PDB file of N, CA, C and O in Angstrom:
ATOM      1  N   MET A   1      -4.940  46.022  -0.585  1.00  0.00           N
ATOM      2  CA  MET A   1      -6.511  45.818  -0.865  1.00  0.00           C
ATOM      3  C   MET A   1      -7.121  46.970  -2.067  1.00  0.00           C
ATOM      4  O   MET A   1      -7.777  46.892  -3.105  1.00  0.00           O
ATOM      5  N   LYS A   2      -6.567  47.913  -1.360  1.00  0.00           N
ATOM      6  CA  LYS A   2      -7.230  49.294  -2.145  1.00  0.00           C
ATOM      7  C   LYS A   2      -6.897  49.006  -3.580  1.00  0.00           C
ATOM      8  O   LYS A   2      -7.808  48.941  -4.405  1.00  0.00           O
ATOM      9  N   TRP A   3      -5.134  48.758  -4.062  1.00  0.00           N
ATOM     10  CA  TRP A   3      -4.800  48.254  -5.498  1.00  0.00           C
ATOM     11  C   TRP A   3      -5.628  47.060  -5.719  1.00  0.00           C
ATOM     12  O   TRP A   3      -5.667  46.823  -6.926  1.00  0.00           O
ATOM     13  N   HIS A   4      -6.264  46.266  -5.070  1.00  0.00           N
ATOM     14  CA  HIS A   4      -7.251  45.042  -5.930  1.00  0.00           C
ATOM     15  C   HIS A   4      -8.300  45.461  -6.439  1.00  0.00           C
ATOM     16  O   HIS A   4      -8.720  45.289  -7.583  1.00  0.00           O
ATOM     17  N   GLU A   5      -9.032  46.391  -5.026  1.00  0.00           N
ATOM     18  CA  GLU A   5     -10.576  46.885  -5.374  1.00  0.00           C
ATOM     19  C   GLU A   5     -10.311  47.868  -6.253  1.00  0.00           C
ATOM     20  O   GLU A   5     -11.434  48.162  -6.663  1.00  0.00           O
ATOM     21  N   ASN A   6      -9.073  48.978  -7.131  1.00  0.00           N
ATOM     22  CA  ASN A   6      -9.300  49.776  -7.801  1.00  0.00           C
ATOM     23  C   ASN A   6      -8.692  49.084  -9.077  1.00  0.00           C
ATOM     24  O   ASN A   6      -8.425  49.958  -9.902  1.00  0.00           O
ATOM     25  N   GLY A   7      -8.409  47.947  -9.489  1.00  0.00           N
ATOM     26  CA  GLY A   7      -8.175  46.677 -10.493  1.00  0.00           C
ATOM     27  C   GLY A   7      -9.548  46.328 -10.436  1.00  0.00           C
ATOM     28  O   GLY A   7     -10.121  46.273 -11.524  1.00  0.00           O
ATOM     29  N   ILE A   8     -10.037  46.143  -9.678  1.00  0.00           N
ATOM     30  CA  ILE A   8     -11.672  45.308 -10.245  1.00  0.00           C
ATOM     31  C   ILE A   8     -12.261  46.528 -10.750  1.00  0.00           C
ATOM     32  O   ILE A   8     -12.353  46.495 -11.977  1.00  0.00           O
ATOM     33  N   GLU A   9     -12.591  47.345 -10.345  1.00  0.00           N
ATOM     34  CA  GLU A   9     -13.323  48.799 -10.789  1.00  0.00           C
ATOM     35  C   GLU A   9     -12.882  49.252 -11.875  1.00  0.00           C
ATOM     36  O   GLU A   9     -13.727  49.640 -12.683  1.00  0.00           O
ATOM     37  N   ASN A  10     -11.685  49.332 -12.177  1.00  0.00           N
ATOM     38  CA  ASN A  10     -10.962  49.564 -13.901  1.00  0.00           C
ATOM     39  C   ASN A  10     -11.850  48.456 -14.533  1.00  0.00           C
ATOM     40  O   ASN A  10     -12.887  48.741 -15.132  1.00  0.00           O
ATOM     41  N   ARG A  11     -11.453  47.318 -14.395  1.00  0.00           N
ATOM     42  CA  ARG A  11     -11.985  46.186 -15.326  1.00  0.00           C
ATOM     43  C   ARG A  11     -13.501  46.463 -15.592  1.00  0.00           C
ATOM     44  O   ARG A  11     -13.887  46.518 -16.760  1.00  0.00           O
ATOM     45  N   GLN A  12     -14.261  46.616 -14.690  1.00  0.00           N
ATOM     46  CA  GLN A  12     -15.829  46.449 -14.696  1.00  0.00           C
ATOM     47  C   GLN A  12     -16.250  47.685 -15.657  1.00  0.00           C
ATOM     48  O   GLN A  12     -17.098  47.549 -16.540  1.00  0.00           O
ATOM     49  N   LYS A  13     -15.629  48.802 -15.421  1.00  0.00           N
ATOM     50  CA  LYS A  13     -15.861  50.222 -15.886  1.00  0.00           C
ATOM     51  C   LYS A  13     -15.198  49.938 -17.597  1.00  0.00           C
ATOM     52  O   LYS A  13     -15.906  49.887 -18.603  1.00  0.00           O
ATOM     53  N   ASP A  14     -13.848  49.798 -17.573  1.00  0.00           N
ATOM     54  CA  ASP A  14     -13.563  49.934 -18.550  1.00  0.00           C
ATOM     55  C   ASP A  14     -13.340  49.022 -19.590  1.00  0.00           C
ATOM     56  O   ASP A  14     -13.279  49.206 -20.805  1.00  0.00           O
ATOM     57  N   GLY A  15     -13.190  47.660 -18.677  1.00  0.00           N
ATOM     58  CA  GLY A  15     -13.235  46.380 -19.551  1.00  0.00           C
ATOM     59  C   GLY A  15     -11.803  45.993 -20.005  1.00  0.00           C
ATOM     60  O   GLY A  15     -11.569  44.996 -20.688  1.00  0.00           O
ATOM     61  N   LYS A  16     -10.760  46.969 -19.517  1.00  0.00           N
ATOM     62  CA  LYS A  16      -9.656  46.379 -19.650  1.00  0.00           C
ATOM     63  C   LYS A  16      -8.944  46.284 -18.393  1.00  0.00           C
ATOM     64  O   LYS A  16      -9.290  46.728 -17.298  1.00  0.00           O
ATOM     65  N   ILE A  17      -7.521  45.409 -18.822  1.00  0.00           N
ATOM     66  CA  ILE A  17      -7.020  44.914 -17.203  1.00  0.00           C
ATOM     67  C   ILE A  17      -5.908  46.552 -16.976  1.00  0.00           C
ATOM     68  O   ILE A  17      -5.458  47.323 -17.822  1.00  0.00           O
ATOM     69  N   VAL A  18      -5.839  46.546 -16.037  1.00  0.00           N
ATOM     70  CA  VAL A  18      -4.971  47.678 -15.252  1.00  0.00           C
ATOM     71  C   VAL A  18      -3.271  47.107 -15.353  1.00  0.00           C
ATOM     72  O   VAL A  18      -2.873  46.039 -14.890  1.00  0.00           O
ATOM     73  N   GLY A  19      -2.471  48.086 -16.050  1.00  0.00           N
ATOM     74  CA  GLY A  19      -0.952  48.108 -16.126  1.00  0.00           C
ATOM     75  C   GLY A  19      -0.281  48.794 -14.914  1.00  0.00           C
ATOM     76  O   GLY A  19      -0.675  49.097 -13.788  1.00  0.00           O
ATOM     77  N   PHE A  20       0.707  48.902 -15.480  1.00  0.00           N
ATOM     78  CA  PHE A  20       1.939  49.872 -14.968  1.00  0.00           C
ATOM     79  C   PHE A  20       1.793  50.848 -14.729  1.00  0.00           C
ATOM     80  O   PHE A  20       2.061  51.338 -13.632  1.00  0.00           O
ATOM     81  N   ARG A  21       1.276  51.494 -15.779  1.00  0.00           N
ATOM     82  CA  ARG A  21       0.805  53.136 -15.521  1.00  0.00           C
ATOM     83  C   ARG A  21      -0.083  53.344 -14.688  1.00  0.00           C
ATOM     84  O   ARG A  21      -0.086  54.258 -13.864  1.00  0.00           O
ATOM     85  N   ASP A  22      -0.997  52.421 -14.851  1.00  0.00           N
ATOM     86  CA  ASP A  22      -2.256  52.883 -13.722  1.00  0.00           C
ATOM     87  C   ASP A  22      -1.813  52.407 -12.164  1.00  0.00           C
ATOM     88  O   ASP A  22      -2.303  53.168 -11.330  1.00  0.00           O
ATOM     89  N   LEU A  23      -1.041  51.379 -11.606  1.00  0.00           N
ATOM     90  CA  LEU A  23      -0.250  51.381 -10.899  1.00  0.00           C
ATOM     91  C   LEU A  23       0.853  52.427 -10.604  1.00  0.00           C
ATOM     92  O   LEU A  23       1.262  52.212  -9.463  1.00  0.00           O
ATOM     93  N   THR A  24       1.430  53.359 -11.110  1.00  0.00           N
ATOM     94  CA  THR A  24       2.135  54.250 -10.568  1.00  0.00           C
ATOM     95  C   THR A  24       1.296  55.518 -10.864  1.00  0.00           C
ATOM     96  O   THR A  24       1.977  56.524 -10.666  1.00  0.00           O
ATOM     97  N   LYS A  25       0.155  55.767 -11.235  1.00  0.00           N
ATOM     98  CA  LYS A  25      -0.583  56.864 -11.077  1.00  0.00           C
ATOM     99  C   LYS A  25      -1.520  56.234  -9.665  1.00  0.00           C
ATOM    100  O   LYS A  25      -2.282  57.197  -9.576  1.00  0.00           O
ATOM    101  N   PHE A  26      -1.784  55.677  -8.995  1.00  0.00           N
ATOM    102  CA  PHE A  26      -2.558  54.561  -7.947  1.00  0.00           C
ATOM    103  C   PHE A  26      -1.262  55.358  -6.887  1.00  0.00           C
ATOM    104  O   PHE A  26      -1.454  56.355  -6.192  1.00  0.00           O
ATOM    105  N   MET A  27      -0.282  54.782  -6.985  1.00  0.00           N
ATOM    106  CA  MET A  27       0.975  55.152  -5.762  1.00  0.00           C
ATOM    107  C   MET A  27       1.022  56.493  -5.630  1.00  0.00           C
ATOM    108  O   MET A  27       1.187  57.058  -4.549  1.00  0.00           O
ATOM    109  N   GLU A  28       0.892  57.009  -6.620  1.00  0.00           N
ATOM    110  CA  GLU A  28       1.278  58.507  -6.515  1.00  0.00           C
ATOM    111  C   GLU A  28       0.351  58.987  -5.397  1.00  0.00           C
ATOM    112  O   GLU A  28       0.564  59.124  -4.192  1.00  0.00           O
ATOM    113  N   CYS A  29      -0.775  59.211  -6.164  1.00  0.00           N
ATOM    114  CA  CYS A  29      -2.184  58.894  -5.317  1.00  0.00           C
ATOM    115  C   CYS A  29      -2.354  58.910  -3.890  1.00  0.00           C
ATOM    116  O   CYS A  29      -2.831  59.721  -3.096  1.00  0.00           O
ATOM    117  N   ALA A  30      -1.726  57.572  -3.784  1.00  0.00           N
ATOM    118  CA  ALA A  30      -2.043  56.786  -2.270  1.00  0.00           C
ATOM    119  C   ALA A  30      -0.984  57.584  -1.570  1.00  0.00           C
ATOM    120  O   ALA A  30      -1.207  57.898  -0.401  1.00  0.00           O
ATOM    121  N   ALA A  31       0.222  57.977  -2.174  1.00  0.00           N
ATOM    122  CA  ALA A  31       1.142  58.663  -1.150  1.00  0.00           C
ATOM    123  C   ALA A  31       1.268  60.263  -0.664  1.00  0.00           C
ATOM    124  O   ALA A  31       1.941  60.755   0.242  1.00  0.00           O
ATOM    125  N   ASP A  32       0.103  61.043  -1.888  1.00  0.00           N
ATOM    126  CA  ASP A  32      -0.013  61.953  -1.276  1.00  0.00           C
ATOM    127  C   ASP A  32      -0.448  62.331   0.370  1.00  0.00           C
ATOM    128  O   ASP A  32       0.405  62.930   1.025  1.00  0.00           O
ATOM    129  N   PRO A  33      -1.372  62.087   0.839  1.00  0.00           N
ATOM    130  CA  PRO A  33      -1.845  62.317   2.181  1.00  0.00           C
ATOM    131  C   PRO A  33      -0.558  61.377   3.242  1.00  0.00           C
ATOM    132  O   PRO A  33       0.083  61.827   4.192  1.00  0.00           O
ATOM    133  N   ALA A  34      -0.521  60.145   2.716  1.00  0.00           N
ATOM    134  CA  ALA A  34       0.925  59.957   3.644  1.00  0.00           C
ATOM    135  C   ALA A  34       1.998  60.788   3.736  1.00  0.00           C
ATOM    136  O   ALA A  34       2.805  60.524   4.628  1.00  0.00           O
ATOM    137  N   ASN A  35       2.182  61.607   3.126  1.00  0.00           N
ATOM    138  CA  ASN A  35       3.150  62.616   2.569  1.00  0.00           C
ATOM    139  C   ASN A  35       3.275  63.725   3.733  1.00  0.00           C
ATOM    140  O   ASN A  35       4.238  64.147   4.374  1.00  0.00           O
ATOM    141  N   ILE A  36       1.810  64.039   3.736  1.00  0.00           N
ATOM    142  CA  ILE A  36       1.352  65.292   4.605  1.00  0.00           C
ATOM    143  C   ILE A  36       2.107  65.179   6.422  1.00  0.00           C
ATOM    144  O   ILE A  36       1.757  64.250   7.150  1.00  0.00           O
ATOM    145  N   PRO A  37       2.824  65.935   6.768  1.00  0.00           N
ATOM    146  CA  PRO A  37       3.067  65.951   8.174  1.00  0.00           C
ATOM    147  C   PRO A  37       2.506  65.535   8.872  1.00  0.00           C
ATOM    148  O   PRO A  37       2.468  64.403   9.354  1.00  0.00           O
ATOM    149  N   ILE A  38       1.634  66.974   9.136  1.00  0.00           N
ATOM    150  CA  ILE A  38       0.187  66.976  10.289  1.00  0.00           C
ATOM    151  C   ILE A  38      -0.135  65.772   9.995  1.00  0.00           C
ATOM    152  O   ILE A  38      -0.056  65.107  11.028  1.00  0.00           O
ATOM    153  N   TYR A  39      -0.505  65.048   8.991  1.00  0.00           N
ATOM    154  CA  TYR A  39      -1.620  63.879   9.275  1.00  0.00           C
ATOM    155  C   TYR A  39      -0.875  62.353   9.475  1.00  0.00           C
ATOM    156  O   TYR A  39      -1.519  61.323   9.673  1.00  0.00           O
ATOM    157  N   SER A  40       0.533  62.416   9.386  1.00  0.00           N
ATOM    158  CA  SER A  40       1.409  61.237   9.968  1.00  0.00           C
ATOM    159  C   SER A  40       0.469  60.592  10.983  1.00  0.00           C
ATOM    160  O   SER A  40      -0.340  61.171  11.707  1.00  0.00           O
ATOM    161  N   LYS A  41       0.762  59.104  10.889  1.00  0.00           N
ATOM    162  CA  LYS A  41       0.323  58.337  12.258  1.00  0.00           C
ATOM    163  C   LYS A  41       0.754  58.913  13.448  1.00  0.00           C
ATOM    164  O   LYS A  41       0.039  59.027  14.444  1.00  0.00           O
ATOM    165  N   GLU A  42       2.342  59.415  13.334  1.00  0.00           N
ATOM    166  CA  GLU A  42       3.125  59.653  14.442  1.00  0.00           C
ATOM    167  C   GLU A  42       2.020  61.437  15.112  1.00  0.00           C
ATOM    168  O   GLU A  42       1.470  61.611  16.199  1.00  0.00           O
ATOM    169  N   GLU A  43       2.101  62.298  14.015  1.00  0.00           N
ATOM    170  CA  GLU A  43       1.533  63.264  14.597  1.00  0.00           C
ATOM    171  C   GLU A  43       0.431  63.096  15.232  1.00  0.00           C
ATOM    172  O   GLU A  43       0.173  63.619  16.316  1.00  0.00           O
ATOM    173  N   LEU A  44      -0.387  62.264  14.527  1.00  0.00           N
ATOM    174  CA  LEU A  44      -2.118  62.267  15.332  1.00  0.00           C
ATOM    175  C   LEU A  44      -1.916  61.582  16.656  1.00  0.00           C
ATOM    176  O   LEU A  44      -2.643  61.924  17.589  1.00  0.00           O
ATOM    177  N   SER A  45      -1.120  60.768  16.813  1.00  0.00           N
ATOM    178  CA  SER A  45      -0.881  59.801  17.900  1.00  0.00           C
ATOM    179  C   SER A  45      -0.459  60.991  18.859  1.00  0.00           C
ATOM    180  O   SER A  45      -0.877  60.905  20.013  1.00  0.00           O
ATOM    181  N   ASN A  46       0.319  62.092  18.525  1.00  0.00           N
ATOM    182  CA  ASN A  46       0.856  62.736  19.559  1.00  0.00           C
ATOM    183  C   ASN A  46       0.036  63.607  19.971  1.00  0.00           C
ATOM    184  O   ASN A  46       0.268  64.327  20.942  1.00  0.00           O
ATOM    185  N   THR A  47      -1.065  63.650  19.256  1.00  0.00           N
ATOM    186  CA  THR A  47      -2.244  65.125  19.574  1.00  0.00           C
ATOM    187  C   THR A  47      -3.158  63.960  20.162  1.00  0.00           C
ATOM    188  O   THR A  47      -4.010  64.660  20.710  1.00  0.00           O
ATOM    189  N   ILE A  48      -3.419  63.074  20.330  1.00  0.00           N
ATOM    190  CA  ILE A  48      -4.125  62.446  20.807  1.00  0.00           C
ATOM    191  C   ILE A  48      -3.884  61.954  22.342  1.00  0.00           C
ATOM    192  O   ILE A  48      -4.767  61.975  23.200  1.00  0.00           O
ATOM    193  N   SER A  49      -2.759  61.579  22.516  1.00  0.00           N
ATOM    194  CA  SER A  49      -2.118  61.617  23.852  1.00  0.00           C
ATOM    195  C   SER A  49      -2.043  63.182  24.596  1.00  0.00           C
ATOM    196  O   SER A  49      -2.215  63.164  25.815  1.00  0.00           O
ATOM    197  N   LYS A  50      -1.886  64.050  24.186  1.00  0.00           N
ATOM    198  CA  LYS A  50      -1.904  65.135  24.739  1.00  0.00           C
ATOM    199  C   LYS A  50      -3.314  66.075  24.610  1.00  0.00           C
ATOM    200  O   LYS A  50      -4.085  66.325  23.684  1.00  0.00           O
ATOM    201  N   PRO A  51      -3.219  66.516  26.254  1.00  0.00           N
ATOM    202  CA  PRO A  51      -4.557  67.206  26.052  1.00  0.00           C
ATOM    203  C   PRO A  51      -4.633  68.740  25.428  1.00  0.00           C
ATOM    204  O   PRO A  51      -3.820  69.660  25.343  1.00  0.00           O
ATOM    205  N   SER A  52      -6.045  68.553  25.026  1.00  0.00           N
ATOM    206  CA  SER A  52      -6.127  69.810  24.302  1.00  0.00           C
ATOM    207  C   SER A  52      -5.875  71.354  25.094  1.00  0.00           C
ATOM    208  O   SER A  52      -5.935  71.250  26.319  1.00  0.00           O
ATOM    209  N   PRO A  53      -5.611  72.723  24.594  1.00  0.00           N
ATOM    210  CA  PRO A  53      -5.344  73.582  24.702  1.00  0.00           C
ATOM    211  C   PRO A  53      -6.544  74.093  25.429  1.00  0.00           C
ATOM    212  O   PRO A  53      -6.527  74.603  26.550  1.00  0.00           O
ATOM    213  N   ALA A  54      -7.649  73.889  24.624  1.00  0.00           N
ATOM    214  CA  ALA A  54      -9.181  74.407  25.117  1.00  0.00           C
ATOM    215  C   ALA A  54      -9.741  73.391  25.960  1.00  0.00           C
ATOM    216  O   ALA A  54     -10.967  73.501  25.991  1.00  0.00           O
ATOM    217  N   SER A  55      -9.187  72.186  26.844  1.00  0.00           N
ATOM    218  CA  SER A  55      -9.309  71.692  28.200  1.00  0.00           C
ATOM    219  C   SER A  55      -8.558  72.703  29.459  1.00  0.00           C
ATOM    220  O   SER A  55      -8.990  73.218  30.490  1.00  0.00           O
ATOM    221  N   SER A  56      -7.393  72.678  28.864  1.00  0.00           N
ATOM    222  CA  SER A  56      -6.828  73.325  29.823  1.00  0.00           C
ATOM    223  C   SER A  56      -7.161  74.706  30.230  1.00  0.00           C
ATOM    224  O   SER A  56      -7.186  75.063  31.408  1.00  0.00           O
ATOM    225  N   ILE A  57      -7.430  75.519  29.160  1.00  0.00           N
ATOM    226  CA  ILE A  57      -7.980  77.071  29.195  1.00  0.00           C
ATOM    227  C   ILE A  57      -9.708  76.526  30.278  1.00  0.00           C
ATOM    228  O   ILE A  57     -10.214  77.270  31.118  1.00  0.00           O
ATOM    229  N   PHE A  58     -10.082  75.570  30.026  1.00  0.00           N
ATOM    230  CA  PHE A  58     -11.484  75.150  30.881  1.00  0.00           C
ATOM    231  C   PHE A  58     -10.898  75.067  32.437  1.00  0.00           C
ATOM    232  O   PHE A  58     -11.206  75.883  33.306  1.00  0.00           O
ATOM    233  N   THR A  59     -10.153  74.133  32.604  1.00  0.00           N
ATOM    234  CA  THR A  59      -9.897  73.954  33.740  1.00  0.00           C
ATOM    235  C   THR A  59      -9.025  75.681  34.733  1.00  0.00           C
ATOM    236  O   THR A  59      -9.088  76.146  35.871  1.00  0.00           O
ATOM    237  N   ASN A  60      -8.402  76.008  33.587  1.00  0.00           N
ATOM    238  CA  ASN A  60      -7.793  77.858  34.342  1.00  0.00           C
ATOM    239  C   ASN A  60      -9.225  78.432  34.846  1.00  0.00           C
ATOM    240  O   ASN A  60      -9.447  78.758  36.012  1.00  0.00           O
ATOM    241  N   TYR A  61     -10.043  78.494  33.916  1.00  0.00           N
ATOM    242  CA  TYR A  61     -11.175  79.458  33.981  1.00  0.00           C
ATOM    243  C   TYR A  61     -11.883  79.206  35.339  1.00  0.00           C
ATOM    244  O   TYR A  61     -11.946  79.898  36.355  1.00  0.00           O
ATOM    245  N   SER A  62     -12.447  77.861  34.993  1.00  0.00           N
ATOM    246  CA  SER A  62     -13.074  77.292  36.211  1.00  0.00           C
ATOM    247  C   SER A  62     -12.272  77.194  37.929  1.00  0.00           C
ATOM    248  O   SER A  62     -12.894  77.012  38.976  1.00  0.00           O
ATOM    249  N   GLN A  63     -11.274  77.315  37.839  1.00  0.00           N
ATOM    250  CA  GLN A  63     -10.099  77.110  38.861  1.00  0.00           C
ATOM    251  C   GLN A  63     -10.269  78.978  39.232  1.00  0.00           C
ATOM    252  O   GLN A  63     -10.371  79.343  40.403  1.00  0.00           O
ATOM    253  N   ASN A  64     -10.273  79.778  38.321  1.00  0.00           N
ATOM    254  CA  ASN A  64     -10.226  81.189  38.860  1.00  0.00           C
ATOM    255  C   ASN A  64     -11.707  81.691  39.122  1.00  0.00           C
ATOM    256  O   ASN A  64     -11.821  82.804  39.636  1.00  0.00           O
ATOM    257  N   GLN A  65     -12.774  81.023  38.838  1.00  0.00           N
ATOM    258  CA  GLN A  65     -13.788  81.248  39.391  1.00  0.00           C
ATOM    259  C   GLN A  65     -14.177  80.951  40.369  1.00  0.00           C
ATOM    260  O   GLN A  65     -14.949  81.790  40.832  1.00  0.00           O
ATOM    261  N   ARG A  66     -13.940  79.681  41.271  1.00  0.00           N
ATOM    262  CA  ARG A  66     -13.912  79.394  42.027  1.00  0.00           C
ATOM    263  C   ARG A  66     -13.648  80.492  43.267  1.00  0.00           C
ATOM    264  O   ARG A  66     -14.577  80.835  43.998  1.00  0.00           O
ATOM    265  N   ALA A  67     -12.008  81.112  43.462  1.00  0.00           N
ATOM    266  CA  ALA A  67     -11.591  81.690  44.115  1.00  0.00           C
ATOM    267  C   ALA A  67     -11.798  83.023  44.289  1.00  0.00           C
ATOM    268  O   ALA A  67     -11.191  83.633  45.169  1.00  0.00           O
TER     269      ALA A  67
END
């Protein structure tokens, strides 16, 4: 869908139909975020399912305050 939208935008802006060179440039730009390991779907799902360190610190602090 993004490639399709990109083609429509380029045609409206420049009046030309996108070509293979445009496709490769688009793919390079789209691949950059996908190749950053910290932002991969797997890494994001791992961090969402694990409690954050801040919440465990707060829990430990609360328990120490009661003692």
